[in-house]
ZATI-696805 format. One record per atom (N, C-alpha, C): x, y, z. Coordinates in steps of 0.05 Angstrom, whole numbers, plus 32768, in hexadecimal, padded with zeros to 4 digits. Layout:
XYZ...
This chain:
82A580348530829E80188531828F8013854B82798006854A826A7FFF856282727FE4856B826F7FDE858582777FC4859082697FAD858182517FB0857982437F9B856B824F7F95854F825F7FA88545826C7FA4852B82887F99852D82937F97854582AE7F8D854882AF7F70854182C57F68853682C87F4B853082D17F3D854982CC7F23854A82D37F14856182F17F14856683017F168550831E7F158553832A7F2D8560831C7F43856283287F5C856E83277F5A858C83117F548598830F7F5085B483117F6985C5831A7F6685DD831A7F7C85F183337F8D85F083457F8785DE835F7F9485DD83607FB285E383727FBA85F383777FD785F883837FE485E083927FD485D1839F7FDE85B9838C7FE685A3837C7FD48599836A7FDA8583834F7FCC858583487FC3859C832F7FB585A1831A7FC785AD83087FBB85BC82F27FCA85C982FD7FDF85DB83107FD885ED831A7FEC86008329800385F183387FFC85DD8346801185CE8333802485C0831E801A85B58309802B85A882FC803C85BD82F6803185D482E9804185E982FB805785F38315805285F58328806785FE832A807D85E98327807785D08326808B85BB830E809E85BF82F8809285C682E080A285CB82E280B285E582EF80A685F982F480B58612830680CD860D831A80CA85FC832C80E085F6831C80F685E8830B80EF85D682FA810385C982E8811185DD82DD810285EF82CC810D860582DC8121861582F58119861E8305812B862E830B8145861F8310814386058318815B85F68301816D85EE82EA816185EA82D3817185DF82BB817385F282BA8161860682A281608617828A8153860A828E814585F48279813885E5826C812285F58253812685FE82458111860D824080F885FC823E80FC85E2823A80E585D0825380D385D0826A80DE85D1828380CE85D2828480BF85ED827D80CC8603827C80BE861C826880A7861C825080AC8611823C8098860F8246808085FF8253808585E9825D806F85D88273805F85E78284806D85F5829980608604828D804D8619827880578627826A8046863A825D802E862D8253803286158247801B8606825C800685FF8274800F85F8828A7FFC85F3828F7FEC860D82917FFA862482967FEC863D827F7FD8864482677FE1863F82507FCF864482517FB68633825B7FB9861A825D7FA38608826F7F8D861482847F95862282967F81862E828A7F72864582747F7C865082687F6F866782527F5B865E824B7F5A864582377F47863C82447F2C8636823B7F18864482487EFE864282487EF2862682337EF7861782327EEC85FC82487EF785EA82507F1085EF82667F1C85E182817F1185EA82847F0E8604829D7F03861082A27EE78606828D7ED7860582917EBB85FD82997EB885E082947ECC85CF829B7ECA85B382B87ED385AD82C47EDF85C182DF7EEA85BC82F47ED385BC83087ED785AC831E7EC385AB83327ECB85C183427EB885CA83577EBE85DE836E7ECB85CF83767EE385D9838C7EF185CB83A77EE285CD83B97EE985BB83D47EDC85BB83E27EE085D683DF7EF785E283EC7EFD85FC83D57F05860F83C77EF2861B83AF7EF9862B83B57F0B864383CD7F0B864E83D27F1B866683E17F35866083E57F3B864683F37F54863F83E07F6C864283EB7F83864983DA7F9A864E83CC7FA4863483DA7FA6861E83CD7FB0860683C17F9A85F583CD7F8385F483C37F6E85E383B47F5885F183AF7F5C860B83A17F47861B83837F4B861A83757F39862883597F3A8626834C7F4D863A83517F4B865483427F5B866783517F738672836A7F76866D83797F8D8678836D7FA7866E83697FA98654835D7FC2864983427FC8865483317FB3865683177FB7866183187FC0867E832A7FB5868E832D7FBC86AA83357FDA86AD83487FE3869D834F7FFF869D83378011869583298008868183128017867782FD801A868C82F68003869A82E2800486AF82EB801886C58304801786CC830F802886E1830B804586D98313804C86C18310806886B882F3807186B682E2806086AD82C5806786AB82B8806B86C682C0805A86D982B4805B86F482C08072870482D98078870082E6808D871082DD80A9870682E680B186EF82DE80CA86E382E780CB86C682D580C886B482DC80C7869782EA80E1868D82E680F7869C82F381108693831181108698831A80FD86A9833780FB86AE834280E086A4833380D28693833C80B88689835480BC8677836580A78676837B80A786638383808A865D8388808686448390806B863B83AB8064864883AD804E865683C68047866483DE8047865283F38054865B840D8055864D840B8063863283F68072862E83F38080861483EC809D861883D880A4862783D180C0862C83DF80C9864583EC80E0864383F880EC865B83FB810A865583FD8119866B840181368669841E813C86638422814F8650843D81578649844381718656
């Protein structure tokens, strides 16, 4: 699913919104080295920076929650993309065993 196809009701959510979809792509990138997956994850992050997209989003039920909130997922995503996507991990989900 591309950011332009997301419904307004999904939003930035780390759980199943834009950030969650981007982390799925980053996981694929980490495992396979697929540059296409990294490119798509970056496009999801870019989508969150466009004001027209942000203005269309509804306020989530728990706006300050890490997984169901609006900006927490995006903040973690920006951090991972800016630091090193090869070491990215979805907060409280991906970890080394």
